[in-house]
C-alpha positions as CSV (number, residue, x, y, z in Angstrom):
1,M,-27.3,-65.6,79.2
2,R,-25.3,-62.9,80.9
3,T,-22.2,-63.6,78.6
4,S,-24.4,-63.5,75.5
5,L,-25.9,-60.1,76.5
6,L,-22.4,-58.6,77.2
7,V,-21.0,-59.7,73.9
8,L,-24.0,-58.3,72.0
9,A,-23.7,-55.0,74.0
10,Y,-20.0,-54.8,73.2
11,F,-20.6,-55.2,69.5
12,A,-23.4,-52.6,69.6
13,F,-21.1,-50.0,71.1
14,I,-18.4,-50.8,68.5
15,S,-21.0,-50.2,65.8
16,L,-21.9,-46.9,67.5
17,G,-18.3,-45.6,67.2
18,L,-17.5,-46.6,63.7
19,P,-19.3,-43.8,61.8
20,D,-17.7,-41.1,64.1
21,G,-14.3,-42.4,63.2
22,L,-15.0,-42.3,59.5
23,L,-16.0,-38.6,59.5
24,G,-12.8,-37.2,61.0
25,V,-10.6,-38.5,58.2
26,G,-13.2,-38.5,55.4
27,W,-14.6,-35.0,55.8
28,P,-11.8,-33.0,54.0
29,F,-12.3,-35.3,51.0
30,M,-16.1,-35.2,51.2
31,A,-16.0,-31.4,51.3
32,G,-13.9,-31.4,48.2
33,T,-16.2,-33.7,46.4
34,F,-19.3,-31.7,47.3
35,H,-17.5,-28.3,46.8
36,V,-18.4,-27.0,50.2
37,S,-16.4,-25.2,52.9
38,T,-14.7,-27.0,55.8
39,E,-17.1,-25.7,58.4
40,S,-20.1,-27.1,56.5
41,V,-19.6,-30.2,58.6
42,G,-21.8,-28.4,61.1
43,Y,-24.8,-29.2,59.1
44,L,-24.1,-32.9,59.5
45,L,-23.4,-32.6,63.2
46,V,-26.6,-30.7,63.9
47,A,-28.7,-33.1,61.9
48,A,-27.1,-36.1,63.6
49,T,-27.6,-34.5,67.0
50,T,-31.2,-33.8,66.3
51,G,-31.8,-37.4,65.5
52,Y,-29.7,-38.5,68.4
53,L,-31.6,-36.4,71.0
54,T,-35.0,-37.5,69.7
55,S,-34.3,-41.2,69.7
56,S,-32.5,-40.9,73.1
57,V,-35.7,-39.6,74.7
58,A,-37.9,-42.2,72.9
59,A,-35.5,-45.1,73.8
60,G,-36.7,-45.4,77.4
61,F,-40.3,-45.9,76.2
62,L,-39.3,-48.4,73.5
63,L,-37.3,-50.5,75.8
64,A,-40.4,-51.4,77.9
65,R,-42.4,-52.3,74.8
66,V,-40.1,-54.0,72.3
67,G,-37.0,-54.9,74.4
68,V,-33.3,-54.1,73.9
69,G,-32.7,-56.8,71.2
70,W,-35.3,-55.5,68.8
71,L,-34.3,-51.9,69.5
72,L,-30.7,-52.7,68.7
73,A,-31.7,-54.5,65.5
74,A,-33.8,-51.6,64.3
75,S,-31.2,-49.0,65.3
76,T,-28.2,-50.7,63.6
77,A,-30.4,-51.2,60.5
78,A,-31.1,-47.4,60.5
79,T,-27.4,-46.6,60.8
80,S,-26.6,-49.0,58.0
81,L,-29.1,-47.3,55.7
82,A,-27.7,-43.9,56.6
83,L,-24.1,-44.9,55.9
84,A,-25.2,-46.4,52.6
85,G,-26.7,-43.0,51.8
86,Y,-23.4,-41.4,52.5
87,S,-21.7,-43.6,50.0
88,L,-24.2,-42.8,47.3
89,A,-24.9,-39.1,48.0
90,P,-24.8,-36.8,45.0
91,G,-24.3,-33.7,47.2
92,L,-24.3,-32.4,50.8
93,W,-28.1,-31.9,50.6
94,F,-28.5,-35.7,50.5
95,V,-26.0,-36.4,53.2
96,V,-27.7,-34.2,55.8
97,P,-30.9,-36.3,56.0
98,C,-28.7,-39.4,56.1
99,A,-27.0,-37.9,59.1
100,L,-30.4,-37.3,60.7
101,L,-31.2,-41.0,60.2
102,G,-27.9,-42.1,61.5
103,G,-28.5,-40.0,64.6
104,F,-31.8,-41.7,65.2
105,G,-30.0,-45.1,65.1
106,G,-27.0,-44.0,67.2
107,G,-29.1,-42.3,69.9
108,A,-31.3,-45.3,70.5
109,I,-28.3,-47.6,70.8
110,D,-26.5,-45.2,73.2
111,A,-29.5,-44.4,75.5
112,G,-31.0,-47.8,75.4
113,L,-27.8,-49.7,76.2
114,N,-26.7,-47.2,78.9
115,A,-30.0,-47.5,80.6
116,Y,-30.0,-51.3,80.4
117,A,-26.3,-51.6,81.5
118,A,-26.9,-49.2,84.5
119,A,-29.6,-51.5,85.7
120,N,-28.0,-54.9,84.9
121,F,-24.2,-54.5,84.6
122,N,-21.5,-53.4,87.1
123,A,-19.1,-50.4,86.8
124,R,-16.3,-52.4,85.1
125,H,-18.5,-53.6,82.3
126,M,-19.9,-50.1,81.9
127,N,-16.3,-48.9,81.3
128,W,-15.7,-51.8,78.9
129,L,-18.8,-50.9,77.0
130,H,-17.6,-47.4,76.4
131,A,-14.2,-48.9,75.6
132,C,-15.8,-50.7,72.8
133,F,-17.1,-47.4,71.5
134,G,-13.6,-46.2,71.5
135,L,-12.5,-49.3,69.6
136,G,-15.1,-48.6,67.0
137,V,-14.0,-45.0,66.6
138,A,-10.4,-46.2,66.4
139,I,-11.2,-48.7,63.6
140,G,-13.1,-46.1,61.6
141,P,-10.2,-43.8,60.7
142,L,-8.1,-46.9,59.8
143,I,-10.8,-48.0,57.4
144,M,-11.1,-44.6,55.7
145,T,-7.3,-44.0,55.7
146,S,-6.7,-47.4,54.1
147,V,-9.4,-46.7,51.4
148,I,-7.9,-43.3,50.6
149,S,-4.3,-44.4,50.7
150,A,-5.2,-47.2,48.2
151,G,-6.5,-44.5,45.8
152,S,-10.2,-45.5,46.2
153,P,-12.9,-42.9,46.7
154,W,-14.0,-42.0,50.3
155,R,-17.4,-43.4,49.4
156,L,-16.0,-47.0,49.7
157,G,-15.2,-46.5,53.3
158,Y,-18.8,-45.7,54.2
159,A,-20.0,-48.6,52.0
160,L,-17.8,-51.0,53.9
161,V,-19.1,-49.9,57.3
162,A,-22.7,-49.9,56.1
163,A,-22.3,-53.5,55.1
164,A,-20.9,-54.4,58.5
165,Q,-23.7,-52.6,60.3
166,L,-26.3,-54.5,58.2
167,A,-24.6,-57.8,59.2
168,L,-24.7,-56.7,62.9
169,S,-28.4,-55.8,62.6
170,L,-29.2,-59.3,61.3
171,S,-27.3,-60.8,64.2
172,F,-29.4,-58.8,66.6
173,V,-32.5,-60.0,64.9
174,T,-31.5,-63.7,65.5
175,K,-30.7,-63.0,69.2
176,A,-33.4,-60.5,70.0
177,R,-35.4,-62.7,72.3
178,S,-32.4,-63.5,74.5
179,W,-32.5,-60.0,75.9
180,G,-36.0,-60.2,77.2
181,R,-38.0,-57.1,77.9
182,A,-36.8,-54.2,80.1
183,P,-38.9,-53.6,83.2
184,A,-41.6,-51.0,83.0
185,P,-40.4,-47.6,84.1
186,V,-41.2,-46.3,87.6
187,H,-44.2,-44.0,87.6
188,E,-43.2,-40.4,87.2
189,T,-45.0,-37.4,88.7
190,P,-44.7,-33.8,87.5
191,Q,-43.6,-32.8,90.9
192,R,-40.6,-35.2,90.9
193,G,-39.6,-33.9,87.5
194,R,-39.7,-30.3,88.7
195,D,-37.7,-31.2,91.8
196,T,-35.0,-32.6,89.6
197,L,-34.9,-29.5,87.4
198,K,-34.5,-27.3,90.5
199,L,-31.2,-28.9,91.5
200,P,-28.3,-26.6,90.5
201,V,-25.9,-29.6,90.4
202,V,-28.0,-31.2,87.7
203,W,-27.5,-28.3,85.3
204,V,-23.8,-28.0,86.2
205,Q,-23.5,-31.7,85.3
206,V,-25.4,-31.2,82.0
207,V,-22.9,-28.5,81.0
208,A,-20.0,-30.6,82.2
209,F,-21.1,-33.5,79.9
210,G,-21.4,-31.1,77.0
211,V,-17.9,-29.7,77.6
212,Y,-16.4,-33.2,78.0
213,V,-17.9,-34.5,74.7
214,A,-16.8,-31.2,73.0
215,V,-13.2,-32.0,73.9
216,E,-13.4,-35.6,72.9
217,A,-15.2,-35.0,69.6
218,G,-13.4,-31.7,68.8
219,A,-10.0,-33.4,69.2
220,G,-11.0,-36.4,67.1
221,L,-12.7,-34.3,64.4
222,W,-10.1,-31.6,63.8
223,A,-6.8,-33.4,64.6
224,F,-6.3,-34.6,61.0
225,L,-6.6,-31.1,59.7
226,L,-4.2,-29.8,62.4
227,L,-1.6,-32.4,61.7
228,T,-1.7,-32.1,57.9
229,D,-2.3,-28.3,57.4
230,G,-0.7,-27.0,60.6
231,R,2.2,-29.4,61.3
232,G,3.1,-30.7,57.8
233,V,2.3,-34.4,58.5
234,S,1.4,-36.6,55.5
235,A,-2.2,-37.7,55.2
236,A,-1.4,-41.3,55.8
237,V,0.5,-40.6,59.0
238,A,-2.1,-38.1,60.2
239,G,-4.8,-40.7,59.7
240,V,-2.9,-43.2,61.8
241,C,-2.4,-40.6,64.5
242,V,-6.2,-39.9,64.6
243,S,-6.8,-43.6,64.9
244,G,-4.2,-43.7,67.6
245,Y,-6.1,-41.0,69.5
246,W,-9.3,-43.1,69.5
247,A,-7.3,-46.2,70.3
248,M,-5.9,-44.5,73.5
249,L,-9.5,-43.7,74.4
250,F,-10.2,-47.4,74.1
251,L,-7.1,-48.4,76.0
252,G,-7.8,-46.0,78.8
253,R,-11.3,-47.3,79.4
254,V,-10.0,-50.9,79.5
255,V,-7.3,-50.1,82.0
256,Q,-8.7,-47.4,84.2
257,G,-12.1,-49.0,84.9
258,A,-10.4,-51.4,87.3
259,V,-8.1,-48.7,88.7
260,A,-11.1,-46.6,89.9
261,D,-12.2,-49.5,92.2
262,R,-8.9,-49.3,94.0
263,I,-8.0,-45.7,94.4
264,G,-11.5,-44.1,94.3
265,V,-13.6,-42.7,91.5
266,H,-13.2,-39.0,92.6
267,R,-9.4,-39.3,92.4
268,V,-9.5,-41.0,89.0
269,I,-11.9,-38.4,87.5
270,T,-9.9,-35.4,88.9
271,G,-6.6,-36.9,87.7
272,C,-7.9,-37.7,84.3
273,M,-9.3,-34.2,83.8
274,I,-5.9,-32.7,84.7
275,G,-4.4,-35.2,82.2
276,M,-6.7,-33.9,79.5
277,A,-5.6,-30.3,80.2
278,A,-1.9,-31.4,80.0
279,G,-2.5,-33.2,76.7
280,A,-4.2,-30.1,75.3
281,F,-1.2,-28.0,76.4
282,L,1.1,-30.2,74.4
283,V,-1.1,-29.8,71.3
284,A,-1.1,-26.0,71.8
285,L,2.7,-25.8,71.9
286,P,4.3,-24.9,68.6
287,G,6.5,-27.7,67.4
288,P,6.7,-30.8,65.2
289,G,3.9,-33.1,64.4
290,W,5.0,-35.8,66.9
291,L,4.5,-33.3,69.8
292,A,0.9,-32.6,68.8
293,A,0.3,-36.3,68.2
294,T,1.7,-37.1,71.7
295,G,-0.7,-34.5,73.2
296,L,-3.6,-36.0,71.4
297,G,-2.7,-39.5,72.7
298,L,-2.6,-38.1,76.2
299,I,-6.0,-36.4,75.8
300,G,-7.5,-39.7,74.6
301,F,-6.0,-41.8,77.4
302,A,-6.9,-39.3,80.1
303,A,-10.4,-38.7,78.8
304,A,-11.2,-42.4,78.6
305,P,-13.0,-43.1,81.9
306,V,-14.5,-39.7,82.5
307,F,-17.9,-40.2,80.7
308,P,-18.7,-43.7,82.1
309,L,-17.6,-42.8,85.6
310,L,-19.5,-39.6,85.7
311,T,-22.6,-41.5,84.4
312,L,-22.3,-44.2,87.0
313,T,-21.8,-41.8,89.9
314,T,-24.7,-39.5,88.9
315,A,-26.7,-40.7,91.9
316,D,-23.9,-39.8,94.3
317,R,-24.2,-36.2,93.2
318,V,-27.9,-35.7,92.6
319,G,-29.4,-38.4,94.8
320,A,-31.0,-41.7,93.8
321,A,-34.4,-40.2,93.4
322,H,-33.2,-37.9,90.7
323,A,-30.6,-40.1,89.0
324,D,-32.6,-41.4,86.0
325,R,-33.9,-38.0,85.0
326,A,-30.5,-36.4,85.5
327,I,-28.8,-39.0,83.3
328,G,-31.2,-38.3,80.5
329,L,-30.5,-34.6,80.8
330,Q,-26.7,-35.3,80.8
331,I,-26.9,-37.4,77.7
332,A,-28.8,-34.6,76.0
333,G,-26.1,-32.1,77.1
334,A,-23.5,-34.4,75.8
335,G,-25.2,-34.6,72.4
336,L,-25.6,-30.8,72.2
337,G,-22.0,-30.2,73.2
338,G,-20.7,-32.8,70.7
339,A,-22.5,-31.0,67.9
340,L,-22.4,-27.3,68.6
341,V,-18.9,-26.9,70.1
342,P,-16.9,-28.8,67.4
343,T,-18.9,-26.9,64.8
344,A,-17.9,-23.6,66.4
345,I,-14.3,-24.9,66.6
346,G,-14.4,-25.5,62.8
347,V,-15.5,-21.9,62.3
348,L,-12.7,-20.7,64.6
349,L,-10.1,-22.7,62.7
350,A,-11.3,-21.4,59.4
351,R,-10.8,-17.8,60.6
352,A,-7.9,-18.0,63.1
353,G,-5.9,-20.9,61.6
354,V,-5.7,-24.6,62.5
355,N,-3.0,-24.1,65.1
356,I,-5.6,-22.5,67.5
357,L,-7.0,-26.0,68.1
358,G,-4.7,-26.8,71.0
359,S,-5.5,-23.6,72.9
360,T,-9.2,-24.1,72.4
361,L,-9.0,-27.7,73.7
362,L,-7.0,-26.5,76.7
363,A,-9.6,-23.8,77.6
364,L,-12.3,-26.4,77.4
365,A,-10.4,-29.0,79.5
366,L,-9.8,-26.4,82.2
367,L,-13.5,-25.4,82.1
368,L,-14.4,-29.1,82.6
369,L,-12.2,-29.3,85.7
370,V,-13.9,-26.3,87.2
371,L,-17.4,-27.6,86.5
372,Y,-16.6,-30.9,88.1
373,W,-15.2,-29.1,91.2
374,V,-18.4,-27.0,91.4
375,S,-20.6,-30.1,91.0
376,Q,-18.8,-31.8,93.9
377,R,-19.3,-28.7,96.1
378,L,-23.0,-28.5,95.2
379,A,-23.7,-32.2,95.6
380,S,-23.9,-32.5,99.4
381,H,-26.3,-29.5,99.6
382,D,-28.6,-30.7,96.7
383,Q,-28.7,-34.3,97.8
384,M,-30.3,-33.2,101.2
385,R,-33.1,-31.5,99.4
386,P,-36.3,-33.7,99.5
387,A,-38.0,-35.0,96.3
388,S,-41.8,-35.0,96.3
389,G,-41.9,-34.9,100.1
390,Q,-39.4,-37.7,100.6
391,A,-35.9,-37.6,101.8
392,V,-33.2,-38.3,99.2
393,P,-30.5,-40.9,100.2
394,V,-27.0,-39.5,100.8
395,P,-24.2,-41.5,99.1
396,G,-22.3,-43.8,101.4
397,T,-18.7,-43.1,100.3
398,A,-16.6,-40.0,100.7
399,D,-14.9,-40.2,97.3
400,G,-18.2,-40.4,95.4
401,A,-17.8,-44.0,94.3
402,G,-21.1,-45.1,95.7
403,S,-22.4,-48.7,95.6
404,T,-22.4,-48.9,91.8
405,A,-18.6,-48.7,91.5
């Protein structure tokens, strides 16, 4: 039973990453087809984020009523329908509602599986789940690059992934009962919710998640444009480099999940954030395309374990009584950061030139490091604050690994 659940969860996270990987390579061609500006991708990102945030909030309630299996079946069916809409869209006006529907599906998969995994899987499997997301995003650019290099329209790339999503949805239907039902959520009181919102560390973490996803998504979305327009790399090679960026994200999560158990989560998170800044510095340096590609690979490998490890150690920073609500807020912050900041980067690139991408990523990576340092400083103070008249447990490890890691 446990092996079956893990395999299904892995495939669900692969399916979650596929559409993101398609957009980075496909958007320049989509913009040409629809005769819109480069920064118009913001409409798609905002629509997708709106759906993502809405379904993320609803997923917790749906888990207790329909179970993870049926939720995944419905969510992958929604993403399949959305991607089919991309492939048939006559204009941008049609793609935007498809992005909204895709966001609904993706948000439910993301929030539902993270909540289920946090309660049922260990830290290593959580890292591997997110590694599967990286695998999906790495496969996406290869699919779109292969389609375009073969002289086929970009629409075929979306059609192929839509078919794969539909097949995955049907497989979830056949195995839905094996997941069982999630336990009913613990009773919430307004006072407990207000106590969580009063913790400064919670809001620092929300911003940190938004900044992290901004770096990850911003690098993946605009790297193709930087390499082709800014560094003179051919479209085929640039597509492989973008896929390599997401592949490094996958590899880093596979490798570094086990490393964190040995040297401590705090050291891994800090070192990886420094590595993200170093990679962004290489992208910012003027030079040949291989230098920027190397920097992108370093960003991907270093960023790999940050999101899952920050999620798993949330209770160590905010206290066990606040962890569930804080994780929900962090996921919302990640969604907003992933939509708004890459859109703003696109506007900046259109006005200041594509070579400004490296400096922008460097500034965001340094901001993320500062936010994590501040959250660690605030954690000890905030964890001692009582929630609804009860003491909040203090984490048992000095490096912030806690019992979950």
